[in-house]
N, C-alpha and C positions, 0 to 999 in steps of 0.2 A: 501073333498076327491080329488077333481080335483087339488087342490093346491099341493098335495103330489104325485098324479099319473103322472101329466104332467112332472115335473122335473125328476122323476124316469125314465120315458120312454125316455126322451131326453138324460139322462145320459147313459142309457143302449144302446141306438142307437149310441151314439158317441164312445163307446168302440168297438174296432175291435179286434178279437181274434188273427188274423194273424199279425206277425210283418211286418213292412214296408220292402220293398225289398232293399237289399244292393246294392250300385252301384258297377259295375264291376271295379276292379282295374287292371291297366295295369302295366307290369313290366317296370318301368322307369329306364333310365340310370341315374347314379349319376350326380348331378349338378356339373359342372366343377369348380364352385366357391368354393364348399366345398371339392372337391377332394384333394386339397393340405392339408387341415386340417385333412382329414381322413387318408392320407398317413403319416402325422406327428404323429398322435395318434398310428397308427400301428407300426411305427418305435420306438416310445417311449415304447410301450409294449415289443418289441423285446429287446431293451436295458435294460429294467427293468429285464427281464428274465436273461440276461447275468450278470447283477449286482448281482442279488440274487444268481445265481450259484457261482459267484466268492466269495461272502460273505460266503456261506456255505462251500466252499473249504477252505477259510481262517480260519473259525471257527474250522473246522476239524483239520487243521494243528496246530492250537493253542492248541486244546485239546490233540492232540498226543504229542506235545512238553511238555505239563504240566504233563504228566504221567510219 
């Protein structure tokens, strides 16, 4: 009985119902090393939007010309 009771008590004692506290995160400024990369990605997204708009306009013109 002791063989079963001791590990059971130790297992239950090791379990804590409350989660561990989360460390406080501070609002960090972006790393200047990555800032140029972030700007490049944002610029690429803006250009992609312009290209998609131009493609939609061109498709619409082709559809109107085909009718």
